[in-house]
C-alpha positions in Angstrom: 31.3 38.8 31.9 27.9 40.2 32.6 25.1 37.7 33.4 23.1 36.9 30.3 19.7 37.4 32.0 20.9 40.7 33.3 21.7 41.8 29.8 18.3 40.8 28.5 16.5 42.6 31.4 18.5 45.8 30.9 17.6 45.7 27.2 14.0 45.6 28.1 14.4 48.4 30.7 16.7 50.8 28.8 16.2 49.8 25.2 19.2 50.7 22.9 20.7 52.7 25.8 21.5 49.4 27.5 24.7 49.0 25.4 26.0 52.2 26.8 25.5 50.9 30.3 27.2 47.6 29.5 30.3 49.4 28.1 30.4 51.7 31.2 30.4 48.6 33.5 33.6 47.3 31.8 35.5 50.6 32.6 37.5 51.4 35.7 35.5 52.5 38.7 35.6 56.1 39.7 37.4 57.1 43.0 35.8 59.7 45.1 36.1 61.0 48.7 34.1 63.2 51.0 36.0 65.6 53.2 35.5 65.8 57.0 35.6 69.2 58.6 38.6 68.0 60.7 40.6 69.3 57.7 39.6 71.8 55.0 42.3 71.1 52.4 43.2 68.1 50.1 46.8 66.9 49.6 46.5 64.1 47.0 49.1 63.9 44.3 46.6 63.7 41.4 44.0 65.7 39.6 40.9 66.5 41.6 37.4 67.4 40.5 34.3 68.4 42.5 31.3 66.1 43.0 28.5 68.4 41.8 25.8 67.3 44.3 27.9 67.5 47.5 30.0 70.5 48.6 32.6 68.3 50.3 32.8 65.6 47.6 35.7 65.2 45.3 36.7 62.9 42.5 40.3 61.7 42.3 41.8 61.0 38.9 43.9 58.2 40.4 43.2 55.9 43.3 45.9 56.4 46.0 47.0 53.8 48.4 44.8 55.1 51.2 46.3 52.7 53.7 49.5 54.7 53.5 47.8 58.0 54.3 47.6 58.7 58.1 44.8 61.3 57.4 42.6 58.4 56.1 43.0 56.6 59.4 42.4 59.8 61.3 39.0 60.3 59.7 39.9 63.4 57.8 37.9 62.1 54.8 35.8 59.1 53.9 36.3 57.1 50.7 32.7 57.2 49.5 31.0 56.3 46.2 30.0 59.6 44.6 26.4 58.7 43.6 25.6 57.8 47.2 26.5 61.4 48.3 23.3 62.5 46.5 21.7 61.7 49.9 22.8 65.2 50.9 20.4 66.8 48.4 17.5 64.9 49.9 18.3 65.8 53.5 19.1 69.4 52.7 15.5 69.7 51.3 13.6 67.7 53.9 15.5 67.1 57.1 16.1 69.7 59.8 19.3 69.4 61.8 17.4 69.0 65.0 16.1 65.5 64.0 16.3 62.0 65.4 17.4 59.7 62.6 17.7 55.9 62.1 20.1 54.5 59.4 18.9 50.9 59.4 21.4 49.2 57.1 24.4 51.4 57.8 27.6 49.5 57.3 30.3 50.4 56.3 29.2 54.0 57.3 29.3 56.3 54.3 25.7 57.5 54.5 25.8 57.5 58.4 28.9 59.8 58.5 27.1 62.1 56.0 24.0 62.1 58.1 25.9 62.8 61.3 27.6 65.7 59.6 24.3 67.1 58.6 22.8 66.7 62.1 25.8 68.2 63.9 25.2 69.2 67.5 21.4 69.5 67.1 20.4 66.0 66.1 20.9 62.3 67.0 21.7 59.4 64.7 21.1 55.7 65.5 23.3 53.9 63.0 22.4 50.2 62.9 23.8 47.1 61.2 22.4 43.7 61.6 25.5 41.8 60.4 27.8 41.1 63.4 31.1 41.5 61.5 30.1 44.6 59.5 28.8 46.4 62.6 32.3 46.7 64.0 33.6 48.2 60.7 30.7 50.7 61.0 31.6 51.5 64.6 35.2 52.1 63.6 34.3 54.5 60.8 31.8 56.4 63.0 34.4 56.8 65.8 37.0 58.1 63.3 34.5 60.6 61.9 34.3 62.0 65.4 31.0 63.8 65.7 29.8 62.1 68.9 26.1 62.4 68.0 25.7 58.8 67.0 24.8 55.5 68.6 26.0 52.4 66.7 23.6 49.5 67.3 23.3 45.8 66.3 19.6 45.0 66.1 16.9 43.6 63.8 14.3 45.9 62.1 11.4 44.6 64.2 13.1 45.8 67.4 12.9 49.4 66.2 9.3 48.9 65.0 8.1 47.6 68.3 10.3 49.5 70.9 10.7 52.8 69.1 7.1 53.6 67.9 6.9 57.1 66.5 10.4 58.0 67.6 12.3 58.8 64.4 11.9 62.0 62.3 13.7 60.2 59.5 14.5 56.6 58.6 17.0 55.7 55.9 16.8 52.2 54.5 19.8 51.7 52.1 18.5 48.2 51.5 20.5 45.1 51.0 20.1 44.4 47.2 21.2 42.4 44.2 24.1 44.8 43.7 23.7 45.5 39.9 25.0 49.0 40.5 28.3 47.6 41.8 29.0 45.3 38.8 31.9 47.6 37.7 33.8 47.3 40.9 32.6 44.0 42.4 33.0 40.8 40.3 31.5 38.7 43.1 28.3 40.7 42.7 28.2 39.6 39.1 28.8 35.9 40.0 26.0 35.9 42.7 23.4 37.7 40.6 20.3 35.9 39.4 16.7 36.7 38.7 15.7 34.6 41.7 18.1 36.6 43.9 16.5 39.9 42.6 13.1 38.5 43.7 14.4 37.4 47.1 16.0 40.8 47.7 12.8 42.6 46.8 10.9 40.5 49.3 13.5 41.1 52.0 13.4 44.8 51.4 9.6 44.9 51.9 9.9 42.9 55.1 12.5 45.4 56.5 10.3 48.3 55.6 7.2 46.7 57.1 9.1 45.9 60.3 10.4 49.4 60.6 7.4 51.4 59.6 6.0 52.0 63.1 9.2 53.6 64.3 8.8 56.5 61.9 6.8 59.5 63.1 3.7 60.4 61.1 4.9 63.2 58.8 8.4 61.7 59.0 10.8 61.2 56.1 11.6 57.8 54.7 14.6 57.6 52.4 14.7 54.4 50.4 17.8 53.5 48.3 19.5 50.6 46.7 22.7 50.1 44.6 20.8 48.2 41.8 19.0 49.1 38.6 15.9 46.8 38.3 12.3 47.9 38.8 11.4 45.1 41.3 13.8 46.3 44.0 13.3 50.0 43.2 10.1 51.5 41.7 7.9 48.5 42.4 8.9 48.6 46.1 8.3 52.3 46.3 4.9 51.9 44.8 4.3 49.1 47.4 5.2 51.6 50.1 2.7 54.1 48.9 -0.1 51.5 48.3 0.4 49.4 51.4 1.9 51.8 53.9 0.2 55.0 52.8 3.3 57.1 52.1 3.6 60.1 49.8 6.4 60.4 47.2 8.5 63.6 47.5 10.3 65.3 44.6 14.0 66.0 45.0 15.6 68.9 43.2 18.6 68.4 41.0 20.5 70.0 38.1 19.8 68.7 34.6 23.5 68.4 33.7 24.1 65.9 36.6 22.9 63.1 34.3 20.3 61.7 36.8 17.4 59.7 35.3 14.0 60.1 36.9 12.4 56.7 37.6 8.6 56.2 37.9 9.0 57.2 40.7 12.5 57.9 42.3 15.9 58.7 40.8 18.4 56.5 39.1 22.2 57.0 38.7 23.6 55.0 35.8 27.4 54.9 35.3 27.1 55.7 31.6 25.3 59.0 32.5 26.7 60.0 35.9 30.3 59.9 37.2 29.8 57.2 39.8 28.3 53.7 40.4 24.7 52.6 40.2 22.2 54.0 42.7 18.5 54.4 43.1 17.0 56.7 45.7 13.5 57.9 46.6 12.2 60.2 49.4 8.7 59.6 50.9 6.6 61.2 53.6 4.7 59.1 56.1 1.0 59.9 56.1 -0.7 58.7 59.3 -3.1 60.6 61.5 -3.0 58.2 64.5 -0.1 59.7 66.3 1.0 58.9 69.9 4.2 60.8 70.8 7.2 58.7 71.7 8.0 59.0 75.4 11.0 57.1 76.9 10.3 55.6 80.2 13.7 56.0 81.9 13.0 56.2 85.6 13.9 53.0 87.4 15.3 51.3 84.3 18.8 52.8 84.1 21.4 52.4 86.8 24.5 54.6 86.5 27.8 54.4 88.3 29.4 57.4 89.9 31.9 58.8 87.4 35.4 58.7 88.8 37.9 61.5 87.9 34.9 63.4 86.4 36.5 66.8 86.8 39.7 65.7 85.1 37.8 63.9 82.3 35.6 67.0 81.7 38.7 69.1 81.3 39.6 67.1 78.2 36.4 68.2 76.4 35.4 71.3 74.6 32.1 72.6 76.0 31.8 69.8 78.6 28.3 70.8 79.5 27.2 69.6 76.0 28.1 66.0 77.0 26.6 63.5 79.5 29.3 61.2 80.9 28.5 57.6 81.8 30.7 55.2 83.6 30.5 51.4 83.0 32.9 49.2 84.8 36.3 51.0 84.2 35.3 52.9 81.1 33.6 56.3 80.6 31.7 57.4 77.6 30.4 60.9 76.5 27.2 61.4 74.5 24.9 64.4 73.8 23.5 65.8 77.0 20.4 67.0 75.3 19.4 63.4 74.4 20.6 61.8 77.7 17.2 60.4 78.7 16.5 59.0 75.3 19.9 57.5 74.9 19.7 56.0 78.4 16.3 54.5 77.5 17.5 53.1 74.1 20.5 51.5 75.8 18.2 49.3 77.9 17.0 47.3 75.0 19.2 48.0 72.0 22.6 46.2 71.5 24.8 49.3 71.5 28.3 48.8 70.1 29.3 52.4 70.8 27.4 55.3 72.2 28.9 58.8 71.5 32.6 58.3 72.0 34.8 56.7 74.6 36.6 59.2 76.9 38.6 57.4 79.5 39.6 54.1 81.0 40.6 53.6 84.7 44.2 52.6 85.0 45.5 52.0 88.5 44.7 55.2 90.5 44.1 57.4 87.5 42.3 57.9 84.2 43.8 57.2 80.8 42.3 58.7 77.6 40.7 56.2 75.2 41.7 56.3 71.5 38.2 57.4 70.4 38.7 60.6 72.4 41.6 61.5 70.0 39.2 61.0 67.1 36.4 63.1 68.7 35.9 66.7 67.5 34.9 67.5 71.1 38.5 66.8 72.2 40.4 69.8 73.7 43.7 69.3 71.9 45.6 71.5 74.4 44.5 69.2 77.3 47.5 67.0 76.4 51.0 67.8 75.2 50.9 67.6 71.4 53.6 65.8 69.4 53.7 66.4 65.6 55.0 63.3 63.7 56.1 62.8 60.1 54.8 60.2 57.7 57.3 57.4 58.8 56.5 57.9 62.5 52.8 58.1 61.8 52.8 54.8 60.0 54.8 53.1 62.8 52.1 54.3 65.2 49.3 53.0 63.0 51.1 49.6 62.8 51.2 49.7 66.6 55.0 49.5 66.5 57.5 51.2 68.8 57.8 54.9 67.8 61.1 56.3 66.6 60.7 59.6 68.4 64.0 61.2 69.4 62.7 64.3 71.2 62.5 64.3 75.0 58.9 63.8 76.3 57.6 64.3 79.8 56.0 61.4 81.6 52.3 60.7 80.8 50.0 60.8 77.8 50.8 62.8 74.7 48.6 63.4 71.7 50.2 62.6 68.3 49.2 64.8 65.4 49.9 64.4 61.7 49.5 67.6 59.6 47.7 69.0 62.7 45.1 66.3 62.7 45.0 64.0 65.9 46.1 60.4 65.3 46.0 59.0 68.8 47.8 58.8 72.2 51.1 57.5 73.4 52.2 57.3 77.0 55.7 57.9 78.2 56.3 55.5 81.1 60.0 56.5 81.6 61.9 53.8 79.8 59.6 53.5 76.7 56.6 54.9 74.9 53.5 52.9 75.0 51.6 52.9 71.7 47.9 52.9 72.5 46.5 52.6 69.0 43.7 50.0 68.9 45.2 46.7 67.9 42.1 45.7 65.9 42.4 48.9 63.8 46.1 48.6 63.1 47.6 48.5 59.6 48.4 44.9 58.9 49.9 45.1 55.4 51.6 47.9 53.4 
């Protein structure tokens, strides 16, 4: 049952078209995925259609049990709401790959993995989540995506505004909102909705934007989005950004047959018009002539340990010169060498959950590969013996169970692959195979 006041407000906003929206919100949600370049083919046993505004986006006619697909756990694709993939159209038009980007409200990671794919080897993404539990889900999804160009952080907006002045070429604020656009798939969002909550969300969104504003370079790109329909959290806030922060609204190209509705300003996705859930998005340019370039003050602030087994560890990576390797305690991490000074500086005051990707852990007198190395696209697959597994064996591995492998394996670490996509490492210690899949990521129920 939709909230009565929501129905009344949508009648005021959409007129007679509101009834079409209400009917759409009572239908089954659409299932869509975005393919990672770890794999270039789909293997779902259902009809598949393309998402028109993203080259790697696909609709599935049925929702599979993703938990039973090892490729899902390997990061070969991301289950992402189709409307939110429209972000690609914005960044294709306005964001060069060699950019430094902040995704402020990033969990669970759909937009961050999309951004990291766009930035590739040229850019750097700071993917932040203020909620302590959700930031670990974000970190898991970033690691599985495997690009290595991302720092996952757990900080409040004002930290970026004060410590990162004029740093970012782009800031994405996918703001916490009243969730009207999720009413079709989230009954709790319906139950928690109220006019008062809409007003509280709008105020919180403006506070986040105000706290962040100084971190965006003059001339930089602000992308503001919500998953709600109302004007208070969308158009009204964008107009507040232009009036109070001095930003300029940017047009975004789209095809007429996509069903997008232009707001005043911005762009709405309504589920009775587009194949997806509710979304609002707007792109803005920061206009500010007072520009002091950001300069990280690294000297004397960062102490690094000598990297043990560095030659061996480097041999596990493609193009090892692209990566800076840092050792902390017994763990080593790889992150983009071109941003080493900046990342070293950011790590002094940001709460970093993961930086780049984990490479190794010191075990006894040697180095053992971390699981995140198996997820990284920088992994040199031939650095370890590869063992192809079938579906049953893959699911055993993902449940952290003993593996039913019958073939003889040499001692040491082996890389498991499923349909040629890496799943993780096992170690043959002679009398058994040690399953090294992270316990916190394991499949708990089938």
